[in-house]
C-alpha positions as CSV (number, residue, x, y, z in Angstrom):
1,M,-6.7,17.1,-17.2
2,V,-8.0,16.2,-20.6
3,N,-9.9,18.1,-22.6
4,I,-11.9,16.1,-24.9
5,Q,-13.7,18.7,-27.6
6,P,-16.4,17.6,-29.6
7,T,-16.7,16.7,-33.0
8,L,-20.1,18.6,-34.2
9,Q,-18.3,22.7,-33.5
10,S,-19.6,25.6,-34.1
11,S,-18.1,28.1,-36.5
12,S,-16.7,30.1,-33.7
13,Q,-14.6,27.1,-32.7
14,A,-11.5,25.6,-34.5
15,A,-12.1,21.9,-35.7
16,A,-10.4,19.3,-33.5
17,P,-7.3,17.7,-34.7
18,P,-7.5,14.9,-36.8
19,V,-7.1,11.6,-35.1
20,L,-4.8,8.9,-36.4
21,P,-5.4,5.1,-36.4
22,P,-2.5,4.0,-34.0
23,A,0.2,0.9,-35.1
24,G,-1.1,-2.6,-35.3
25,C,-4.9,-1.2,-34.4
26,R,-8.0,-3.2,-36.2
27,L,-10.9,-2.4,-37.4
28,Q,-13.7,-4.0,-35.7
29,A,-17.3,-4.6,-37.7
30,A,-19.3,-1.1,-37.7
31,A,-21.9,0.5,-38.7
32,I,-22.4,3.0,-41.2
33,P,-23.7,6.3,-41.4
34,R,-27.8,7.2,-43.0
35,C,-26.8,8.5,-46.5
36,L,-30.2,8.3,-48.2
37,P,-33.8,9.3,-47.0
38,P,-35.8,6.7,-45.6
39,S,-38.1,6.2,-48.8
40,R,-35.5,5.1,-50.9
41,Q,-34.9,1.4,-50.3
42,V,-32.6,0.3,-53.1
43,S,-28.9,0.3,-52.0
44,A,-26.8,3.1,-53.7
45,M,-24.1,0.2,-54.2
46,R,-25.8,-1.9,-55.9
47,D,-28.3,0.3,-58.2
48,P,-26.6,2.0,-61.1
49,R,-29.1,4.3,-61.5
50,R,-27.5,6.2,-58.0
51,P,-23.5,7.1,-59.1
52,L,-23.8,10.2,-57.1
53,H,-25.1,8.7,-54.1
54,R,-22.1,6.1,-54.7
55,L,-19.7,8.9,-55.1
56,L,-20.7,9.9,-51.6
57,L,-20.8,6.9,-49.9
58,L,-17.0,6.8,-50.9
59,L,-16.3,9.9,-50.1
60,L,-17.5,9.7,-46.6
61,L,-16.1,6.3,-45.9
62,L,-12.6,7.3,-47.1
63,H,-13.4,10.4,-44.9
64,H,-13.8,7.9,-41.9
65,L,-10.6,6.0,-42.5
66,L,-8.2,9.2,-42.8
67,F,-9.5,10.3,-39.6
68,L,-10.8,8.8,-37.2
69,S,-8.9,6.2,-35.3
70,F,-10.3,2.1,-34.0
71,S,-8.8,0.0,-31.8
72,V,-9.9,-3.0,-30.4
73,P,-9.0,-4.8,-27.3
74,A,-7.3,-8.2,-27.3
75,T,-10.1,-9.8,-25.7
76,A,-12.5,-9.0,-28.3
77,T,-13.8,-10.6,-31.5
78,A,-13.2,-8.1,-34.8
79,A,-13.5,-9.0,-38.2
80,P,-9.4,-9.3,-39.9
81,A,-8.0,-6.1,-40.9
82,P,-8.2,-5.5,-44.4
83,R,-4.5,-6.6,-46.4
84,T,-5.0,-4.4,-49.0
85,G,-5.5,-1.0,-47.3
86,G,-9.2,0.2,-46.3
87,I,-10.0,1.8,-49.9
88,A,-9.8,-1.6,-51.8
89,S,-11.3,-3.5,-48.8
90,L,-14.2,-1.5,-50.2
91,A,-15.6,-3.4,-52.9
92,G,-16.7,-6.1,-50.9
93,M,-19.2,-4.5,-48.8
94,A,-22.4,-5.4,-48.2
95,W,-24.8,-1.8,-48.2
96,P,-27.9,-1.1,-46.1
97,T,-31.0,-0.8,-47.9
98,K,-32.5,2.0,-46.0
99,C,-30.3,5.4,-45.6
100,S,-31.2,9.2,-44.7
101,W,-29.5,12.1,-46.3
102,L,-26.1,13.1,-44.4
103,P,-24.8,16.5,-45.4
104,L,-21.0,16.7,-46.0
105,P,-18.6,18.8,-44.0
106,T,-19.2,22.4,-45.0
107,C,-17.1,25.4,-44.1
108,G,-19.8,26.7,-41.5
109,K,-19.7,23.5,-39.3
110,S,-17.5,20.7,-38.9
111,H,-18.8,17.5,-38.5
112,S,-17.4,13.8,-37.5
113,Y,-19.0,10.8,-38.4
114,T,-18.8,8.2,-35.5
115,L,-18.1,4.2,-36.8
116,V,-20.1,2.6,-33.9
117,S,-19.6,-0.9,-33.2
118,K,-22.7,-2.6,-33.0
119,Y,-23.8,-6.5,-33.9
120,H,-23.1,-6.2,-37.7
121,K,-20.1,-7.2,-39.9
122,I,-20.3,-4.8,-42.8
123,W,-16.5,-5.6,-44.3
124,K,-15.3,-8.5,-46.7
125,D,-17.1,-11.4,-47.5
126,T,-20.2,-9.8,-44.8
127,K,-23.5,-10.3,-46.9
128,E,-25.7,-9.6,-44.0
129,A,-27.5,-6.5,-44.0
130,V,-27.3,-3.8,-41.5
131,S,-30.7,-1.8,-39.7
132,A,-30.6,1.8,-41.1
133,K,-30.2,2.5,-37.1
134,D,-26.9,1.3,-37.0
135,V,-25.4,2.9,-40.4
136,F,-23.8,6.3,-40.4
137,R,-24.5,7.7,-36.9
138,K,-24.0,11.8,-37.0
139,E,-23.1,12.3,-33.8
140,P,-20.2,13.9,-31.6
141,I,-17.4,11.3,-30.6
142,S,-19.4,10.8,-27.0
143,G,-20.2,7.2,-27.5
144,V,-18.3,4.1,-27.7
145,I,-15.3,5.3,-29.8
146,A,-14.8,8.0,-26.8
147,L,-15.5,6.3,-23.9
148,K,-12.7,3.9,-24.7
149,G,-10.8,6.9,-25.1
150,S,-11.3,8.1,-21.8
151,M,-11.2,5.1,-19.7
152,K,-7.7,5.0,-19.7
153,Y,-7.9,8.2,-17.3
154,F,-9.7,6.0,-14.8
155,D,-7.3,3.1,-14.9
156,A,-10.4,1.3,-16.5
157,D,-9.4,0.4,-20.3
158,F,-10.1,-3.1,-20.1
159,F,-13.5,-3.4,-21.7
160,N,-14.6,-4.5,-25.2
161,D,-16.7,-2.3,-27.2
162,S,-20.4,-4.4,-26.9
163,K,-19.4,-3.7,-22.7
164,L,-18.5,-0.1,-23.2
165,R,-21.6,0.1,-25.2
166,E,-23.8,-1.2,-22.2
167,M,-22.3,1.1,-20.2
168,E,-22.9,4.3,-21.7
169,D,-26.0,2.5,-21.9
170,G,-26.5,2.4,-18.0
171,A,-24.9,5.3,-17.4
172,K,-27.9,7.5,-19.4
173,E,-30.3,5.3,-18.3
174,F,-29.3,5.1,-14.7
175,N,-26.7,7.1,-13.6
176,V,-26.9,10.9,-15.1
177,P,-31.2,11.4,-14.1
178,A,-29.3,10.0,-10.1
179,F,-26.6,12.4,-10.3
180,R,-29.0,15.0,-11.6
181,D,-31.6,14.4,-8.8
182,N,-29.4,14.2,-5.8
183,R,-27.5,17.0,-7.0
184,K,-30.6,19.1,-6.8
185,L,-31.6,17.9,-3.3
186,V,-28.3,18.6,-2.1
187,A,-25.7,20.3,-4.4
188,V,-27.4,23.7,-5.5
189,E,-25.7,25.5,-2.3
190,N,-22.0,26.1,-2.9
191,G,-19.5,25.3,0.4
192,G,-20.6,21.9,2.5
193,L,-22.7,24.4,4.7
194,H,-25.7,21.6,4.5
195,N,-26.9,17.8,4.2
196,P,-23.3,16.5,5.2
197,S,-22.3,13.2,4.5
198,A,-23.8,10.0,6.0
199,L,-20.1,8.1,6.6
200,V,-18.8,9.5,9.2
201,F,-15.3,9.5,10.1
202,K,-14.3,9.1,14.0
203,S,-10.8,9.4,14.7
204,S,-11.0,8.1,18.4
205,W,-8.7,5.1,19.4
206,S,-10.9,4.3,22.5
207,D,-13.6,3.5,23.6
208,E,-16.2,6.4,23.0
209,S,-18.5,5.0,26.3
210,K,-16.1,5.8,28.6
211,I,-15.7,9.4,28.1
212,S,-17.5,10.8,31.3
213,E,-19.1,14.3,31.6
214,R,-17.4,17.1,30.4
215,K,-15.4,18.8,33.2
216,R,-13.7,22.4,32.3
217,F,-9.7,22.8,32.8
218,D,-8.2,24.4,35.6
219,Y,-6.6,27.5,34.7
220,P,-3.9,29.2,36.0
221,H,-4.1,32.7,37.5
222,S,-1.8,35.7,37.2
223,S,-1.5,37.0,40.7
224,S,0.9,40.4,40.0
225,V,0.2,41.9,36.5
226,Y,-0.5,45.3,36.4
227,R,-1.6,47.3,33.1
228,P,1.1,48.4,31.2
229,I,1.7,52.2,30.1
230,K,2.3,51.5,26.5
231,D,-0.8,50.0,23.8
232,E,2.1,48.0,22.2
233,D,2.7,46.1,25.2
234,I,-0.8,45.3,26.0
235,A,-1.0,43.7,22.2
236,F,1.2,41.4,22.8
237,M,-0.1,40.1,26.3
238,S,-1.5,36.7,26.8
239,I,-4.5,35.8,26.9
240,I,-4.4,34.9,30.9
241,E,-2.6,38.1,31.3
242,L,-5.2,40.1,29.5
243,G,-7.9,38.2,31.1
244,E,-6.6,39.5,34.8
245,L,-6.5,42.9,33.4
246,I,-10.1,42.6,32.9
247,R,-11.0,41.0,35.8
248,T,-9.2,43.2,38.1
249,K,-11.1,46.3,36.5
250,Q,-7.8,47.6,35.6
251,L,-9.1,47.6,32.1
252,T,-12.4,47.6,30.7
253,S,-13.2,45.3,27.7
254,H,-14.3,48.7,25.6
255,E,-10.7,49.8,26.3
256,L,-9.0,46.6,24.9
257,T,-11.1,46.6,22.1
258,D,-10.2,49.8,20.6
259,V,-6.7,48.7,21.4
260,F,-7.0,46.1,18.7
261,L,-9.2,47.9,16.6
262,R,-6.6,50.7,15.8
263,R,-4.2,47.6,15.2
264,L,-6.1,46.0,12.9
265,K,-7.2,49.2,10.9
266,R,-3.4,50.0,11.1
267,Y,-1.5,47.1,10.0
268,G,-4.7,44.9,8.3
269,P,-3.5,46.8,5.0
270,V,0.1,46.2,5.3
271,I,0.2,42.7,5.6
272,K,-3.4,42.0,3.7
273,S,-4.5,39.7,7.0
274,V,-8.2,41.2,7.3
275,I,-11.1,41.3,5.4
276,T,-13.6,42.6,7.5
277,V,-13.1,45.0,10.7
278,T,-16.9,44.2,13.1
279,D,-16.3,47.4,14.8
280,D,-20.5,47.8,16.0
281,L,-20.3,44.1,16.9
282,A,-17.1,44.2,19.2
283,Y,-18.5,47.1,20.8
284,Q,-21.6,45.5,21.2
285,Q,-20.4,42.5,22.9
286,A,-17.5,44.3,25.0
287,K,-20.3,46.6,26.4
288,E,-22.1,43.6,27.4
289,A,-19.0,42.0,28.9
290,D,-18.2,45.0,31.1
291,D,-21.9,45.2,32.2
292,L,-21.7,41.7,33.6
293,L,-18.4,42.5,35.2
294,E,-20.2,45.0,36.8
295,Q,-22.9,42.9,37.9
296,G,-20.2,40.6,39.7
297,K,-20.7,37.9,37.1
298,Y,-17.2,37.1,35.5
299,L,-17.3,34.0,32.7
300,G,-13.6,33.1,32.8
301,P,-10.3,33.8,31.1
302,L,-12.1,35.0,27.9
303,H,-14.3,37.5,29.3
304,G,-13.9,40.8,27.2
305,I,-11.0,39.6,25.1
306,P,-11.0,40.3,21.4
307,Y,-10.4,38.1,19.1
308,G,-11.1,37.3,15.5
309,L,-12.3,34.1,13.1
310,K,-11.3,33.0,9.9
311,D,-13.3,34.2,7.0
312,I,-14.9,30.7,6.5
313,I,-17.1,30.9,9.5
314,A,-20.1,32.1,9.6
315,V,-21.9,35.2,11.7
316,P,-24.8,37.0,11.2
317,D,-25.1,40.3,9.0
318,Y,-21.8,40.4,8.4
319,K,-20.0,38.9,5.3
320,T,-18.3,35.2,4.9
321,T,-16.8,35.5,1.8
322,W,-14.6,32.5,1.7
323,G,-12.0,34.6,0.6
324,S,-13.2,34.4,-3.1
325,K,-14.5,37.4,-5.3
326,T,-17.5,34.8,-5.9
327,F,-18.7,34.8,-2.8
328,E,-17.3,38.7,-1.7
329,N,-20.8,40.1,-1.2
330,Q,-22.3,36.9,0.6
331,V,-24.2,37.0,4.1
332,L,-24.8,34.0,5.5
333,D,-27.7,33.9,8.3
334,I,-25.8,31.4,10.4
335,E,-24.4,31.7,13.6
336,A,-21.1,29.0,13.7
337,F,-20.8,26.8,16.6
338,V,-17.4,28.2,17.2
339,Y,-18.6,31.4,17.2
340,K,-21.5,30.9,19.8
341,R,-19.1,29.4,22.0
342,L,-17.0,32.0,21.9
343,K,-19.7,34.5,22.7
344,S,-20.9,32.5,25.5
345,A,-17.2,32.7,27.2
346,G,-17.5,36.0,26.6
347,A,-15.2,36.8,23.8
348,V,-15.1,39.7,21.4
349,L,-14.9,39.5,17.5
350,V,-13.1,42.0,16.4
351,A,-12.3,41.0,12.7
352,K,-13.9,38.4,10.2
353,L,-9.7,37.6,9.0
354,V,-8.2,36.3,5.1
355,T,-8.6,33.4,4.6
356,G,-7.3,31.9,1.2
357,S,-9.6,31.9,-1.8
358,L,-12.4,29.0,-0.8
359,A,-9.4,27.7,2.1
360,Y,-6.9,27.0,-0.4
361,D,-3.3,29.2,0.4
362,D,-3.2,32.9,1.2
363,I,-4.2,34.3,-1.8
364,W,-7.4,35.9,-1.3
365,F,-9.7,38.2,-3.6
366,G,-7.6,41.0,-2.0
367,G,-4.1,40.0,-2.5
368,R,-2.0,38.0,-0.5
369,T,-1.2,37.6,2.8
370,R,2.1,38.5,4.4
371,N,4.8,37.3,7.0
372,P,5.0,39.7,9.5
373,W,8.5,38.4,11.0
374,N,9.8,38.9,7.2
375,I,7.2,41.2,5.0
376,E,9.1,40.2,2.3
377,E,7.8,37.0,1.9
378,F,4.4,35.6,2.2
379,S,2.6,33.7,5.4
380,T,1.3,30.2,3.3
381,G,-1.5,28.6,4.2
382,S,-5.4,29.5,3.9
383,S,-5.2,30.6,7.9
384,A,-3.2,33.6,6.7
385,G,-5.2,35.5,8.4
386,P,-5.5,34.0,11.7
387,A,-1.6,33.6,11.9
388,A,-0.3,36.7,10.5
389,S,-2.7,38.5,12.5
390,T,-2.0,36.7,15.9
391,S,1.5,37.2,15.2
392,A,1.7,40.7,14.7
393,G,-0.7,42.0,18.1
394,M,-3.1,42.4,15.7
395,V,-5.7,40.1,17.9
396,P,-4.6,38.2,21.1
397,F,-6.0,35.0,19.5
398,A,-7.9,34.1,16.2
399,I,-9.6,30.9,15.1
400,G,-8.5,28.8,12.1
401,S,-8.9,25.5,10.0
402,E,-6.8,22.8,8.6
403,T,-7.7,20.2,6.0
404,A,-4.2,19.6,5.0
405,G,-1.6,21.9,6.5
406,S,-3.5,25.0,6.5
407,I,-3.0,25.6,10.9
408,T,0.5,23.8,11.1
409,Y,2.0,25.8,7.7
410,P,1.5,29.7,8.5
411,A,1.7,28.9,12.7
412,A,5.4,28.2,11.9
413,R,6.0,30.5,9.0
414,C,4.3,33.6,11.2
415,G,5.9,32.3,14.3
416,V,3.0,31.9,16.6
417,T,1.6,29.1,19.1
418,A,-1.4,26.7,17.6
419,L,-2.9,24.0,18.0
420,R,-4.6,21.4,15.2
421,P,-7.0,19.5,17.5
422,T,-8.1,15.7,17.5
423,F,-10.2,15.6,14.5
424,G,-14.1,15.8,15.9
425,T,-13.1,17.7,19.1
426,V,-14.7,21.2,17.7
427,A,-18.2,21.1,15.9
428,R,-17.9,22.6,12.6
429,T,-21.5,24.0,12.2
430,G,-21.3,27.0,10.0
431,V,-18.5,26.6,8.5
432,M,-17.3,26.2,4.9
433,S,-16.2,22.7,4.3
434,I,-13.3,21.1,2.2
435,S,-13.9,17.8,3.4
436,E,-16.3,16.5,6.2
437,S,-13.4,13.9,6.8
438,L,-10.6,16.0,7.5
439,D,-11.7,19.9,8.4
440,K,-10.8,20.8,11.6
441,L,-10.8,24.0,13.4
442,G,-8.2,25.3,16.1
443,P,-6.7,28.4,17.7
444,F,-3.7,30.4,17.0
445,C,-2.6,32.0,20.1
446,R,0.8,33.6,22.0
447,S,1.3,30.1,24.1
448,A,0.6,26.9,24.6
449,I,-1.2,27.9,27.7
450,D,-3.6,30.2,25.3
451,C,-4.2,27.7,23.4
452,A,-5.7,24.9,26.0
453,V,-8.1,27.8,27.1
454,V,-9.3,28.8,23.9
455,L,-10.0,25.0,22.9
456,D,-11.3,24.7,26.2
457,A,-13.9,27.2,25.4
458,I,-14.5,26.0,21.6
459,R,-14.7,21.8,21.9
460,G,-17.7,20.3,22.1
461,K,-20.4,18.4,19.5
462,D,-23.0,19.7,17.9
463,A,-25.9,17.8,15.8
464,S,-25.2,19.7,12.6
465,D,-22.0,18.1,12.6
466,P,-22.1,14.4,12.7
467,S,-18.5,14.0,12.9
468,S,-18.1,16.2,15.9
469,R,-18.1,14.4,19.8
470,E,-17.2,14.7,22.9
471,V,-13.5,14.4,22.9
472,A,-12.1,12.7,26.4
473,I,-9.7,15.3,26.9
474,E,-8.1,15.6,30.1
475,D,-7.0,18.5,31.8
476,P,-3.2,20.0,30.2
477,F,-2.7,21.7,33.4
478,H,-2.4,18.5,35.4
479,V,-0.3,16.4,33.0
480,D,2.8,14.9,35.1
481,I,4.8,14.8,32.1
482,T,8.1,13.3,34.5
483,Q,5.4,10.2,33.4
484,L,5.9,10.8,30.0
485,T,7.9,8.9,27.3
486,V,8.5,10.9,24.6
487,G,9.6,9.8,20.8
488,Y,11.7,12.3,18.8
489,L,11.8,12.3,15.1
490,D,15.3,12.8,13.3
491,S,13.4,16.1,11.8
492,A,13.0,16.9,15.7
493,E,14.6,20.5,16.9
494,M,17.3,19.3,19.5
495,E,16.8,22.0,21.5
496,V,13.1,21.4,22.3
497,V,14.4,17.5,23.2
498,N,17.2,18.5,25.5
499,V,14.9,21.0,27.2
500,L,12.2,18.3,27.9
501,S,14.7,15.8,29.0
502,A,15.4,18.5,31.3
503,K,12.1,19.0,32.7
504,G,12.6,15.3,33.4
505,V,10.8,14.2,30.2
506,K,11.9,10.3,29.1
507,L,13.1,11.0,25.3
508,V,13.6,8.3,23.3
509,P,14.8,8.3,19.2
510,F,11.1,7.2,17.1
511,K,10.2,6.4,13.7
512,L,7.0,5.7,12.9
513,N,6.3,2.9,10.7
514,Y,3.8,1.9,8.2
515,T,3.8,0.1,4.9
516,V,1.2,2.1,3.1
517,E,2.9,4.4,0.6
518,S,0.6,6.2,-0.9
519,V,-0.6,8.5,2.2
520,Q,-0.4,11.7,0.0
521,S,-1.9,10.4,-2.6
522,I,-5.1,9.3,-0.1
523,L,-4.9,12.7,1.2
524,N,-5.4,14.4,-2.5
525,I,-7.8,12.0,-3.5
526,T,-10.4,12.4,-0.3
527,M,-9.8,16.3,-0.2
528,D,-10.3,17.0,-3.5
529,V,-13.2,14.5,-4.1
530,D,-14.9,16.3,-0.9
531,M,-14.3,19.8,-1.8
532,L,-15.7,18.9,-5.3
533,A,-19.0,17.4,-3.8
534,H,-19.6,21.1,-2.2
535,F,-18.5,23.1,-4.7
536,D,-19.9,21.3,-7.8
537,N,-22.4,23.9,-8.5
538,W,-19.9,26.0,-8.7
539,Q,-17.8,24.7,-11.1
540,R,-20.5,24.2,-13.3
541,E,-21.5,27.1,-13.7
542,G,-18.2,28.0,-14.3
543,H,-17.1,30.3,-11.4
544,D,-13.7,28.1,-11.3
545,D,-12.5,30.5,-14.2
546,D,-12.8,33.8,-12.0
547,Y,-10.4,31.6,-9.2
548,E,-8.0,34.0,-7.6
549,A,-5.2,31.6,-8.5
550,Q,-5.6,29.8,-11.1
551,D,-3.3,26.5,-10.9
552,Q,-4.9,26.3,-7.3
553,W,-8.6,24.6,-6.7
554,P,-9.4,24.9,-10.7
555,V,-6.9,22.1,-11.7
556,E,-7.5,20.1,-8.6
557,L,-11.2,20.0,-9.3
558,R,-11.5,19.0,-12.8
559,R,-9.0,16.3,-12.0
560,A,-10.7,15.3,-9.4
561,R,-13.8,14.7,-12.1
562,L,-12.0,11.6,-13.0
563,I,-11.4,9.7,-9.5
564,P,-14.2,7.2,-9.8
565,A,-16.3,6.3,-6.5
566,V,-14.4,2.7,-6.9
567,D,-11.3,4.1,-6.1
568,Y,-12.3,6.9,-3.9
569,M,-13.5,4.1,-1.7
570,Q,-10.3,2.3,-2.2
571,A,-8.6,5.4,-1.2
572,Q,-11.0,5.4,2.5
573,R,-9.7,1.5,2.8
574,A,-6.1,2.7,2.4
575,R,-6.7,5.1,5.0
576,C,-8.2,2.2,7.4
577,K,-4.7,0.5,6.7
578,L,-2.8,3.8,7.5
579,I,-4.1,4.1,10.8
580,K,-4.2,0.6,11.9
581,E,-0.3,0.7,11.3
582,V,0.1,4.0,12.7
583,R,-1.9,3.0,16.1
584,E,0.2,0.0,16.0
585,S,3.7,2.0,15.8
586,F,2.6,4.6,18.2
587,T,4.5,3.2,21.0
588,V,5.2,6.5,22.9
589,D,3.2,9.1,24.3
590,A,3.9,12.1,22.0
591,F,6.5,12.7,19.7
592,I,8.7,15.2,18.7
593,G,9.2,16.2,14.4
594,N,9.3,18.5,11.8
595,V,5.8,20.6,11.0
596,T,5.7,21.4,8.2
597,D,6.9,18.0,6.7
598,W,4.8,17.2,4.0
599,E,4.4,13.5,4.4
600,L,3.5,14.0,8.3
601,V,1.2,16.7,7.7
602,C,-1.0,14.4,5.4
603,L,-0.3,11.4,8.0
604,G,-1.8,13.7,10.9
605,N,-4.3,14.8,8.8
606,L,-5.8,11.3,7.6
607,V,-5.2,9.7,11.4
608,G,-6.5,12.7,13.1
609,M,-4.3,13.2,15.7
610,P,-3.4,16.5,17.0
611,V,-0.1,18.8,16.4
612,A,0.9,21.5,18.8
613,V,3.1,24.0,16.5
614,V,5.8,25.5,18.9
615,P,8.2,28.5,18.0
616,T,11.6,27.5,18.8
617,G,13.9,30.4,17.6
618,F,14.9,32.4,14.7
619,K,17.4,32.7,12.1
620,S,18.8,34.8,9.3
621,I,16.7,35.5,6.1
622,E,17.8,34.9,2.8
623,N,20.0,37.5,0.9
624,P,19.6,40.2,3.5
625,P,20.1,43.7,3.1
626,E,23.9,44.9,3.2
627,A,23.2,47.1,6.0
628,G,21.6,44.3,8.0
629,T,17.7,43.9,8.6
630,R,14.9,42.9,11.9
631,R,13.5,41.0,9.9
632,R,13.9,37.1,10.6
633,T,12.9,33.5,9.3
634,T,11.1,31.6,12.4
635,V,12.1,27.9,13.4
636,T,9.1,26.0,14.6
637,T,8.7,22.1,15.7
638,G,5.5,20.0,16.3
639,I,4.5,17.9,19.0
640,Y,2.4,15.1,18.4
641,A,0.0,12.9,20.2
642,P,-2.4,10.2,19.5
643,P,-6.3,11.2,19.0
644,D,-7.9,12.4,22.2
645,H,-4.5,13.0,23.7
646,D,-4.3,16.9,22.8
647,H,-3.5,17.8,26.4
648,I,-0.2,15.8,26.5
649,A,0.8,17.7,23.4
650,L,-0.4,20.5,25.2
651,A,1.2,19.9,28.3
652,L,4.8,19.7,26.7
653,A,4.6,22.9,24.8
654,M,3.6,24.6,27.9
655,A,6.3,22.8,29.7
656,Y,8.7,23.6,26.6
657,Q,7.7,27.2,27.0
658,S,7.8,27.5,30.8
659,V,11.7,28.0,30.0
660,T,11.6,29.8,27.4
661,D,10.6,32.7,25.6
662,H,10.8,32.2,21.9
663,H,6.8,32.6,21.8
664,T,7.1,35.9,23.3
665,Q,9.2,37.9,20.8
666,R,7.8,40.3,18.7
667,P,8.1,40.7,14.8
668,P,9.8,44.0,13.4
669,I,6.7,45.2,11.2
670,D,7.0,48.9,12.7
671,D,10.7,48.4,12.6
672,L,12.6,46.9,10.1
673,G,16.1,48.4,9.8
674,P,17.6,51.9,9.3
675,D,18.3,50.4,5.6
676,D,15.9,48.0,4.7
677,N,13.0,49.7,2.6
678,V,11.2,46.4,1.7
679,H,7.6,47.3,1.1
680,R,7.9,50.6,3.1
């Protein structure tokens, strides 16, 4: 990030440090600042009656030679550098016949006088007169000199001075007015909720014309489920189990909602995972669910089931804060697509859960979200609230989002099952946008079965999200895993490999082969530029100074200002090359690998491929108390599938969890151990 200081400074600002000419630089023909009123037509240097003017000009030129730097590209034509130094060469200069007064620097304000290259040579042996407009120009270093200096940050410092002047004039005449017109049209409101881009990313590797009419998944049924005595046991039941309790009227939605509202209020302040508890709405929706059931209408496994939404998802009449103090009191009169889908399935919204500020990491205006499995550490990822709240039994499931790791990282840290779906599977209407070609919504649940149930409810296309589509996902409950060939990376958890192999899956060593070495930078360029487009006004109004973590979005979005449109498009071309190579290299039905490997996170999001996050065990925390602790570090893995093949990742995750119980374990948020006093 380069901070270019203006050369005309107010008295409250410190003067910019002098810029000395680099070694070997040559001075190009330049215009001289105006120094006399236009009415005086006689050259000061040639009129002996003007000794003060001569002295003034000499002092000004001395000021320039000492404090300004000049450089000429090797390809540009420049006057020879004076052999005897800048001062000695002044005697041979031809001076203009028209000048105007220009003040010397004063203690009140600091002025710099920029020598601007034009078309007249004014150095030794030059006899040609120079127009007054081309003489000393009083202006900040914002013309050719500044443009020349700044072009290196765009990796485009190959233009000579005349081309730079042409570029400057063109930018002023055409670019800047167009920028301002476009901002007025689409960028006044922050968050990217309106006016989506015409550039639409399609992640499918197949012919979309083959997509048939959407069919609901064939869910399993739990025939022998009974209501537990303790609310704690109810809180950690799966969606399928809770749904059966409601369907058989062993438990009402109102009673179930009570259980989770109490837990949200009890544990929310401890792990800082809740922004808004939606009591009134929750009881209203629970009553509607109970009334429908009394009428003999059962909407399916989500009927009457409480859940939470990441607080970038808009719900009318409730705050949608985006986790940011700037938007802490924002209420959007928008009903997000995913909220409408869940409402129509009979689900009950009990809370708006923490998002990291503007969907970046786990820091928000109310603090930082903690990991229920080890309350001493943080949850990571902007879907911190959905992951931590699901892990702690505060909701049976929650909806989060991912642009670059915000589902996979917190799910892995908090030890919950989650799904990052194929890009475009779930419409994002009414959701704060970071990047229209990267953002995805997905569920955090107790199990892969629950993830499949939620995905079936929320998937779909919406006209207000051009990237959304009806993805041809098959029923994961009817996948014959014995017909699958699954690869495993070096980073795969071998227990998963062994379990799936024992279940009849063909496992083979695997590696994704691609030649694109800039995967991570492609994602950063794409994400940061897109984010800045959605929060352009936010930055211009200086709200980045109020951001909760100054080393996050503020730094990245200031840097994004220096990414040219040309190089943004080059990044997208490189992205297409990456997608082509990954598609050709994806010779298996799915593969198993580390779910938090940053290269793989970037690659998966750029390609748009789905991944199921699966808990696979626990290990001891670092530096535990001497007397021991129940806190643990979770171990997870990822099951990756090609785009539109979420059903394969889910089927393999379900097969693994059918014979393991890591996903059913409960974090020790109430009992850390007899001598573990962390954050009590």
